[in-house]
Structures are given as C-alpha cells and as structure tokens.
VOGU-3710 file (C-alpha; in Angstrom, 3 decimals, decimal comma):
1> mriknhpiis> 82,459/91,871/126,277  82,454/89,029/123,999  80,682/89,194/121,188  78,768/86,016/120,825  76,306/86,738/117,862  77,226/88,233/113,766  75,469/88,198/110,086  78,494/87,270/108,818  81,066/85,934/110,729  80,604/82,571/113,015
11> fvekkevnfr> 82,950/81,929/116,679  83,451/79,373/117,886  83,894/78,994/121,914  87,691/77,552/123,534  88,224/76,193/126,731  88,152/78,676/129,673  91,759/78,727/130,782  92,861/81,201/134,066  95,238/83,991/134,030  97,139/86,560/135,858
21> fdgknlrgqa> 96,383/91,091/134,718  98,176/92,680/137,623  98,398/90,382/140,536  94,539/90,345/138,943  92,968/86,418/138,391  91,089/85,959/135,336  90,114/84,166/132,704  89,374/84,261/129,182  89,617/81,197/125,728  92,152/79,354/125,394
31> gepiaaalhn> 94,729/80,688/121,579  92,931/84,348/121,572  95,099/86,994/121,894  96,387/88,100/124,898  94,560/91,354/124,194  91,118/90,403/123,072  91,009/88,695/127,197  91,638/91,646/128,911  89,361/93,856/126,109  86,448/91,415/127,534
41> agikvlrhsp> 86,979/91,866/130,609  87,114/95,874/130,384  90,854/95,939/130,573  90,943/98,910/127,299  94,454/100,664/128,160  97,067/99,544/127,554  99,774/101,104/127,963  101,935/104,263/128,497  104,172/106,038/126,108  107,756/106,278/127,215
51> rhnrprgffc> 107,596/109,754/125,408  104,697/111,585/126,961  103,089/108,845/129,064  100,343/109,054/127,179  97,732/106,136/127,332  97,147/103,442/124,287  95,047/100,751/123,367  94,042/97,432/120,865  95,537/99,579/118,098  97,027/97,097/114,638
61> aigncssclm> 95,916/94,314/115,610  98,607/92,428/113,750  101,169/93,102/115,383  102,963/95,894/113,099  102,942/98,525/116,739  103,893/98,925/119,570  101,035/100,332/121,593  99,828/96,526/123,533  103,526/95,781/124,739  103,232/93,999/128,271
71> vvdgkpnvki> 105,401/91,958/130,090  104,506/88,161/129,728  105,713/85,830/132,577  108,735/88,178/133,025  109,837/88,312/128,925  109,187/92,434/128,725  108,098/93,429/125,292  105,439/91,427/124,264  102,998/91,443/121,333  99,941/91,222/123,455
81> cvtplqegmr> 97,468/91,793/119,975  99,059/88,259/118,296  100,227/86,724/121,853  97,946/83,158/121,920  96,145/83,257/125,706  97,689/80,417/127,708  96,515/78,160/131,174  98,036/80,061/133,510  99,991/83,249/132,233  101,539/86,516/134,014
91> veyqegkgdi> 100,525/89,477/132,011  101,644/92,960/133,294  102,077/96,424/132,554  105,653/97,784/131,241  107,109/100,073/132,250  108,965/102,837/129,330  110,454/100,672/127,256  110,593/96,786/129,124  113,990/96,063/131,593  115,913/94,247/128,535
101> dagn> 117,235/91,344/130,576  113,990/90,245/132,884  113,098/87,656/132,790  117,201/86,138/131,791
//
C-alpha cells in the first residue's frame, strides 16, 4: 500500500519500527504519521462518528478535523494524522469522544 515510486516526489526510506494496534503487532516507518502506517497495513477505518456511528477514515491529514482521533499510549483524542510513529507505541480505537481521565 505504500507509494514507492512517484514522478515528482522522492521518498527516503526510514527505519522500520514495531508498534501495537488494538492488540496486533504492526510495523511502520519511524517518524511517519501513525495514520500512514495504519493505512499501509490496510486499516482504512480510523474511528466511528460519535453521533451516528459512521466509519471515518483518513480525511484532512493536517490535524484540522476529528476523523482520526485515537488513543495513543493511553492518551485519548490524539490526532494520528499528525502524530509521528515511534517504536513501541500502543495505538487503539477510541470509543465515542474519549475518556479525558485516561492516561492520567
């Protein structure tokens, strides 16, 4: 799923890191947005809307919307489209609006 060849943009390969997503071991490139690593792993639904429970995917990719909010290392409401992936991160789906007391 990762773009490797592009007529204008060149891609520098980065170090591969391990992370967990909802209990599954996955790999991605260090420093890439978490959402990009998930997309590369075939995960397209990032959350469900709190009101109507509709699936949400990668949308704005600049941190303006709330389509990519997840729990990262126990912290809710993390915008994974702008959060760099690091070795050993724990990423989980977030139910509803998230628990603001989580991770404290």
